[in-house]
N, C-alpha and C positions, 0 to 999 in steps of 0.2 A: 265244625268248620270243614269244608271240603277242600282238600289239598291233594293234587296229583302232580307228578313230575315226569319229565322226559329227560334222560341223561345222554349226553353225546358220547358215543362209543370211544372216541379218541381222546377228547379233552376232559371227559368225566364232568363236564359242566352241566348244571341243572337249569331247565326251564320249568317253571311252576304255573299251574292253573289253580286258581283259588276262588272260592265262592262261599257264601254263608250256607249253613244247612237248610234244607227245605222246611217250611213251617210245619210244626207238629212232629218233626222227626229229629230229635236231638242227637240221635246216634249217627246221623249222616247217611248218605246214599248207600254206603256199604251195608248198613243194617236194615235196609228197606227193599221193597221190590222194584224201586226205581220209578214207580208211576208218578209220584208227586213231582220229582225233579224234572221229568220230561215235560210236564204241563206248565210249570210255573214260570219258565223263562227268566229265572232270577239273574241279577247282574253278577258278573264275574270279572276277574282281572288276571293278567299274566305278570309274573315277576321274572325278569330276564328273558332272553330269547336267543339262546345259543343253539337251539335245535337238538335233535329233529323235532319240529313242532307239529308235523302231520298227525301223530297219535293224539296230541292234545286237541287239535282242531276236531278230529273225529269224536273225541270224548265230549267236548263241549256241545257238539251237535246232538249226540245221543242223550246227554243229560239235560238238554233244553236250556243251556246256559246262554247268556247274552253278554259276552265280554265287552267292557267299555274302556279299559286301560291296559297298556303295557308299561310297567314300572321297571326301569333299568338301574341296577345297583351301581354300575360303572361302565366305562366306555370300551373295555377290551373286547376284541373280536369274538372270543368264545362266549360272550354274554349278550351280544347284540346282533349277531350275523343274520338271524332269521326274523327280525322284527318286521321287515318289509313283507315277508310271506304272510305273517299274521294280518297285516293291513290289507293284503290282497283279499283275504277272506272277509274281513270286517273293515271296510274303508274308513269308518268313522272312529276307529280306535285312536285314543290319545296315547302317544308314546312319549314318556316323560323321564327325565333324569336330571341330576344336579347341573346347574349352569356351568360349573367348572369342568365337569365331564363333557358337556356339550361342546365346549371350546376345544377339547382334545380330539374330538371326532373329526375325521376327514370326510365331511358330508355326512350321509347316513340318514336313518329313518326318524329321529325324534321330531315330534310336532310341538314340543314345549318343554318347560322345565318345572321342577318341583324341588323345593328347598326344605331342609330340616326345619322343624318348627311348624310346618303346615300340617293340616289334617285333611284327608281325603275320605269321602264316604262313597262306598260302592255297595248298594243294597244294604244288608245288615252289617257289612264290614266297615270298621273304622281303621284307616291306615295312617300311621304316624311315621314319617321319614326321620331317621336318626342319623346324625352326622357321625361317621366312623372312618376318618381318614387314616392313612398309613399305606395300604397297598396301592391306593391312588388318592389324590388330593381331595376329590369330591365324592368319594365313596359314600353311598347311603345304605343303611340297613333299614328294613321296613318292618315295623311292629304292627301286626295286623290283629285286631280284636273282633271276634264275632259277637255282636251284642244280642243276638237272638232275633227271631222274626215273629211278627204277629201274623194272623191268619191271612192278611192280604199281601204278605211277603215283604213288608216294610220293616225297618228296625223297630224293635219294641220301644215305646216311649219311656223315657226315664232310665233306660238300661245304662249301666256304667261298667267300667272295668272291674269294679269291686263286686258287681252283681254275680250271683250264682249262675246266671245265664251266659256270662262273658267267658270266652275261650280265646287265648292269645297264642300267637306264634311270631317269631322274628326271623326274617330272611336276611342273612348276614353277608351275602355276596362273598368276596374273597378276604374278609376280615377275620373270620373265625370258622374253623372246621371242627369236625369231630376229632378230638385229641391232637389238634394241630392249629396253626395260625397262618395268616397270610404272609407272603413274602414281600420283600422291600426292594426288588430289583426289576420290576415290570415297568413299562412306560407310565409316567405320571405319578410315580410313588412319592411319598414324603419321608417320614422318619420313624425310627424304632419307637421313640417316645410317643408319637402320634398313635401308632398301632397299639402299644400297651395301654394308653389312656382310653382308646376306643373300646378295648376289650374289658379292662378292669373298671373304668369309670362310667361306661355306658351299658355294655351288654351284660356284664356280671351284676349290674344293679337291678336287672329285671327279676321278676318273680321266678323262683327256682323251678317251678313247673312249666315255664314257658318253653315250648318246643323250638329248637333251632333248626331251620332249614338252610343249610349253607349253599354257597355257589357251586360247590363240587362235592360229589360223593354223598354220604349218608347223613340222615338227620340225627340229632341228639337233643339234649335239654340243657338249660342253663345250670341246673343242679348237677348234672353229670359232668359237665365241663369244669365246674367249680371244684369238684372233688378229684377228677381223674386227668384232666388235661395237664401234661407235664410242664408246659410253659407257665400256666396259671399256678400250679403248685409251687414252682420256684418263686413266682411273683408274690405269692402268699407266704413265702418263707417256710413252707412245709418240707420242701426238699432243698438240698444244697446245690449251689452252682458247681459245675465242673471247672477244672483249671488246667486241662491238658493242652500243651502247645500244639498248634496246627498251622496249616497253610490254607487260607480261604480266598477264593478268587485270585489265587496267585500271590497273596500277601500274607506275611506272618500275622497270626492272631492267637487268641485263646478260645478253646471250645468250651462254652458254657453248658450247652445241651445239644445232643443229637437225638432227635425223636422221629418216630415213624410219621410219614405224611399220608395224605388221603389217597395218593396214587400208587402206593406200594413202595415208594422211595422214602427218603428222609428229608427233614428240614433241620437246619442248624442255626442255633443262636451263638454268635461269636462276638468276641470283644477285641477291638482293634488296639494297637499299642497306645493310642491317645485316650484310651478308656471309654470310647464310644461303643455302643452296642449295635448289632445288625442281625437281620434274619436272612439267611442265604440258602440256596439249594444244598442239600446234603451231598449231592454228587460233586459239588465244587469245593469240598473240604477234604484235605488229606492230613492224617495225624502225623505228628513228628515224635521221634524217640520211642 
């Protein structure tokens, strides 16, 4: 699978360009001289569009890719702001996101909606939207499987996820990051329980070798997060919860976990006096005593 990203220098948000590998080149464009990818014009897609997108436009042109879709994980500005720029280059691009997220956009570029449970085919790629609410109500993660291509560039007949030809990755938006999780205080958020269920009940159920491409910062794998993500380790009861009193968002709370976040800061799991849990920015937490 061909995956390249452009990361915003301020927001650290990722825009991804994704395509199937060229026919007869399972190692992908990085392991070839590039001649096959320039000629085949194989379909491709973008996931999120926070920019800068110009490097990915140039890359798509140099690799001979033909993007057909922009799939948006959620409606926040740092993930959608340059979708219109992509449509200027490819006017027929379909820009899709969950219907709930579309309702929260104030205008904007989407041309349609895509719901969890649907399946989208883009060349040899099979895309399955997964419902992963928490950071926002309509957050989608995209499980993308490269089924492999026949000589004419179409998906191989009869290929399945279980096939040795299949290669999968999941694009998790702001639900799960390398060694961290999404926050619950951005516009359109839902609940801690939603976020936990999205991670433990959906994303951690994927094959351990599945590559995770998050909405911010660096890639990881399901297996790596299962073993090392500090939030997941406590949910698995491998590590103990903390119990130190703190003040979070100006209110008394208990600090369950303070962990590094993708941006060099920290993210905090706190418990309020009514025993409800929350995920808040670490910068908004002060220890007591």
